C-alpha positions as CSV (number, residue, x, y, z in Angstrom):
1,M,-12.6,16.7,-8.0
2,M,-13.7,19.5,-5.8
3,E,-14.1,17.3,-2.9
4,K,-10.6,15.9,-3.4
5,M,-9.0,19.2,-3.5
6,I,-8.0,20.7,-0.2
7,F,-5.4,23.4,-1.1
8,G,-7.0,26.8,-0.8
9,R,-10.1,25.6,1.0
10,Y,-11.3,26.8,4.4
11,I,-13.2,24.4,6.6
12,P,-15.4,26.4,9.1
13,V,-15.3,24.3,12.3
14,E,-14.7,25.2,15.9
15,S,-11.1,24.4,17.0
16,I,-8.1,25.9,18.7
17,L,-6.3,26.3,15.4
18,H,-9.2,28.2,13.8
19,K,-9.2,30.7,16.7
20,M,-5.4,31.4,16.6
21,D,-4.0,34.5,15.2
22,P,-3.1,34.1,11.4
23,R,0.3,35.7,12.0
24,T,1.1,32.9,14.5
25,K,0.0,30.2,12.0
26,L,2.1,31.7,9.3
27,L,5.2,32.0,11.4
28,I,4.8,28.5,12.7
29,V,4.5,27.1,9.2
30,I,7.6,29.0,8.1
31,L,9.5,27.8,11.3
32,F,8.4,24.2,10.7
33,I,9.6,24.3,7.1
34,C,13.0,25.4,8.4
35,I,13.3,23.0,11.4
36,V,12.1,19.9,9.6
37,F,15.5,19.6,8.0
38,L,17.1,19.2,11.4
39,A,15.6,15.8,11.8
40,N,18.0,13.0,10.8
41,N,17.2,9.9,13.0
42,P,14.1,8.0,14.1
43,I,13.7,9.9,17.4
44,T,13.6,13.4,15.7
45,Y,11.3,12.2,13.0
46,S,9.0,10.8,15.7
47,L,8.9,14.3,17.3
48,L,7.9,15.8,14.0
49,A,5.2,13.1,13.6
50,V,3.9,13.8,17.1
51,F,3.7,17.6,16.4
52,T,2.0,17.1,13.0
53,F,-0.7,14.7,14.2
54,L,-1.3,16.9,17.3
55,A,-1.9,19.8,15.0
56,I,-4.3,17.7,13.0
57,F,-6.1,16.7,16.1
58,L,-6.4,20.3,17.4
59,S,-7.8,21.5,14.0
60,N,-10.9,19.3,14.4
61,I,-10.6,18.5,10.7
62,P,-11.4,14.8,10.1
63,P,-8.1,13.0,9.3
64,K,-9.9,10.9,6.7
65,F,-10.9,14.1,4.8
66,L,-7.4,15.5,5.1
67,F,-5.6,12.4,3.8
68,N,-8.2,11.8,1.0
69,G,-7.5,15.4,-0.2
70,L,-3.8,14.7,-0.4
71,K,-4.1,11.4,-2.4
72,F,-3.2,13.2,-5.6
73,L,0.2,14.1,-4.1
74,L,0.9,10.5,-3.1
75,F,2.7,9.9,-6.4
76,L,5.3,12.6,-5.5
77,V,6.0,10.9,-2.2
78,I,6.3,7.5,-3.9
79,F,8.5,9.0,-6.6
80,T,10.8,10.6,-4.0
81,F,11.0,7.3,-2.1
82,L,12.0,5.3,-5.3
83,L,14.4,8.0,-6.3
84,H,16.5,7.4,-3.2
85,I,16.1,3.7,-3.4
86,F,17.5,3.6,-6.9
87,F,20.2,6.2,-6.8
88,T,21.5,6.3,-3.2
89,K,24.2,3.6,-3.1
90,Q,25.8,3.9,0.2
91,G,26.1,1.6,3.2
92,A,25.6,-2.2,3.3
93,V,23.6,-4.0,0.7
94,I,20.4,-5.3,2.4
95,F,18.6,-6.7,-0.7
96,E,19.9,-7.8,-4.0
97,F,18.1,-9.2,-7.1
98,G,20.2,-9.3,-10.2
99,W,21.4,-5.7,-11.0
100,F,18.9,-4.2,-8.5
101,K,20.3,-3.5,-5.1
102,I,18.9,-1.7,-2.1
103,Y,21.5,-0.1,0.2
104,E,21.0,0.6,3.9
105,D,21.6,4.3,3.6
106,G,19.4,4.5,0.5
107,L,16.4,2.9,2.3
108,R,17.0,5.2,5.3
109,Q,17.1,8.3,3.2
110,A,14.1,7.2,1.1
111,I,12.0,6.8,4.3
112,F,13.2,9.9,6.0
113,I,12.8,12.2,3.0
114,S,9.4,10.8,2.2
115,L,8.3,11.4,5.8
116,R,9.7,15.0,5.7
117,F,7.8,15.7,2.5
118,T,4.6,14.3,4.0
119,F,4.9,16.4,7.2
120,L,5.5,19.5,5.2
121,I,2.4,18.9,3.0
122,L,0.1,18.2,6.0
123,V,1.2,21.2,8.1
124,A,1.0,23.6,5.1
125,S,-2.5,22.3,4.3
126,L,-3.7,23.0,7.8
127,L,-2.8,26.7,7.3
128,T,-5.4,27.2,4.5
129,L,-7.9,24.7,6.0
130,T,-8.0,26.7,9.4
131,T,-7.5,30.2,8.0
132,T,-9.7,32.3,5.8
133,P,-8.2,34.1,2.8
134,I,-8.9,37.5,4.4
135,E,-7.1,36.4,7.6
136,I,-4.1,35.2,5.5
137,T,-4.0,38.5,3.7
138,D,-4.1,40.5,6.9
139,G,-1.4,38.2,8.5
140,I,1.0,38.5,5.6
141,E,0.5,42.2,5.3
142,T,1.1,42.8,9.0
143,L,4.2,40.5,9.0
144,L,5.6,42.4,6.0
145,N,4.6,45.8,7.3
146,P,8.2,46.9,8.0
147,L,9.0,46.6,4.2
148,K,6.5,49.5,3.5
149,K,9.3,51.9,4.6
150,M,11.2,50.6,1.5
151,R,8.1,51.3,-0.7
152,F,7.5,47.6,-1.2
153,P,3.9,46.9,-2.3
154,V,3.1,44.8,0.8
155,H,-0.7,45.1,0.6
156,E,-0.8,44.2,-3.1
157,L,1.4,41.2,-2.6
158,A,-0.6,39.9,0.3
159,L,-3.9,40.4,-1.7
160,M,-2.5,38.5,-4.8
161,M,-1.3,35.6,-2.6
162,S,-4.8,35.5,-1.0
163,I,-6.7,35.5,-4.3
164,A,-4.3,32.9,-5.7
165,L,-5.1,30.5,-2.7
166,R,-8.8,31.3,-2.9
167,F,-9.1,30.5,-6.6
168,I,-7.2,27.1,-6.6
169,P,-10.4,25.2,-5.6
170,T,-12.5,27.4,-7.8
171,L,-10.3,26.5,-10.9
172,M,-10.3,22.8,-10.0
173,D,-14.1,22.8,-9.9
174,E,-14.2,24.6,-13.2
175,T,-11.7,22.0,-14.6
176,D,-14.0,19.2,-13.4
177,K,-17.1,20.8,-15.1
178,I,-15.2,21.2,-18.4
179,M,-13.8,17.6,-18.3
180,K,-17.3,16.2,-17.8
181,A,-18.6,18.4,-20.7
182,Q,-15.8,17.2,-23.0
183,M,-16.3,13.6,-22.0
184,A,-20.0,13.9,-22.8
185,R,-18.9,14.9,-26.3
186,G,-16.7,11.8,-26.7
187,V,-13.3,13.1,-25.6
188,D,-11.3,10.3,-23.9
189,F,-8.8,11.5,-21.2
190,S,-7.7,8.1,-19.9
191,S,-6.8,6.0,-22.8
192,G,-4.6,6.1,-25.9
193,S,-0.9,6.9,-26.4
194,L,0.9,9.7,-24.6
195,K,0.6,11.9,-27.8
196,Q,-3.2,11.3,-28.0
197,R,-3.7,12.1,-24.3
198,A,-1.7,15.3,-24.8
199,K,-4.0,16.2,-27.7
200,A,-7.1,15.5,-25.6
201,V,-5.9,18.0,-23.0
202,V,-6.0,20.9,-25.6
203,P,-9.9,21.1,-25.6
204,L,-9.7,21.3,-21.8
205,L,-7.0,24.0,-21.5
206,I,-8.5,26.5,-24.0
207,P,-11.9,27.0,-22.2
208,L,-10.2,26.8,-18.8
209,F,-7.9,29.7,-19.8
210,I,-10.8,31.7,-21.2
211,S,-12.8,31.1,-18.0
212,S,-9.9,32.1,-15.8
213,F,-9.4,35.4,-17.7
214,K,-13.1,36.1,-17.5
215,R,-13.2,35.5,-13.7
216,A,-10.1,37.7,-13.3
217,E,-11.8,40.5,-15.3
218,E,-15.0,40.2,-13.3
219,L,-13.1,40.3,-10.0
220,A,-11.2,43.4,-11.2
221,I,-14.4,45.1,-12.2
222,A,-16.1,44.2,-8.9
223,M,-13.1,45.6,-6.8
224,E,-13.1,48.8,-8.8
225,A,-16.8,49.3,-8.4
226,R,-16.4,48.9,-4.7
227,G,-13.7,51.7,-4.6
228,Y,-10.6,49.6,-4.2
229,R,-7.5,51.7,-4.9
230,G,-4.8,49.7,-3.1
231,G,-3.8,49.6,0.6
232,E,-3.0,53.2,1.1
233,G,-5.3,54.8,3.7
234,R,-7.4,51.6,4.2
235,T,-8.6,50.7,7.6
236,K,-9.4,47.1,8.9
237,Y,-12.7,45.9,10.4
238,R,-11.0,43.0,12.1
239,L,-8.0,43.8,14.3
240,L,-5.4,40.9,14.8
241,K,-4.7,40.2,18.4
242,M,-2.6,37.3,19.8
243,G,-4.0,35.3,22.8
244,S,-2.6,32.7,25.2
245,S,-2.9,29.9,22.6
246,D,-0.6,31.8,20.2
247,F,2.1,32.2,22.9
248,F,1.8,28.6,23.8
249,A,2.1,27.6,20.2
250,F,5.4,29.6,20.0
251,F,6.6,27.9,23.1
252,V,5.9,24.4,21.6
253,M,7.8,25.4,18.4
254,I,10.8,26.6,20.5
255,A,10.7,23.4,22.5
256,L,10.5,21.4,19.3
257,L,13.5,23.3,17.8
258,V,15.6,22.7,21.0
259,L,14.8,19.0,21.1
260,L,15.6,18.5,17.4
261,I,19.0,20.2,17.9
262,L,19.8,18.1,21.0
263,L,18.6,14.7,19.7
264,R,19.9,14.9,16.1
265,S,22.7,12.5,15.3
């Protein structure tokens, strides 16, 4: 399960994306989430596909590893696709079998929304795969720095988000260990009725919650032992600095935004 989970994981390889400033990557992901909704025809979706696969290529992360890690989200994409196929009844009927009909607009929306969802997942995954939790924390804290004037706990918020991302693969690994231990004791998670499967999950959830609280307590004690008292007065060992690749990335995003606006139907 640990090998199949990529959210929250950092892959230490040499690439252009790894060397970019974390603030740049955070802003690009936010901008991409906004502009992806501008696409509404094959040309604009093709531009999004080119941008997404170019980002994957520049990350030096094997595409096979990336797509294998996202297999567990495939059912969401399929569910989204089928949802539009069944409930979007606009345009000409292109297929009919008894009561079941596929409409032209329904098929188009199913393909476009599924692609949009896939692009969002891939680009968001690249953020954590190419950026360490510490860099994400520093980037978020720097971007939200103006809110400190309003006494907003910027440092604490950034730290919580970073810890949450970091502990996703850890908890998945813990879940895998508990499942194997329960299966060795005769618990069956894959067969039986829905009610029986729900009951089988209870022996999994209880030790997982206990382990999670224990890890949280150990982390709090470790931070307190090292003198952590919040972000007030703290200095940084690594100073963030944007380079030429960061400015080029912003230029690419602006160009993508302009093209999507000009080419949308």
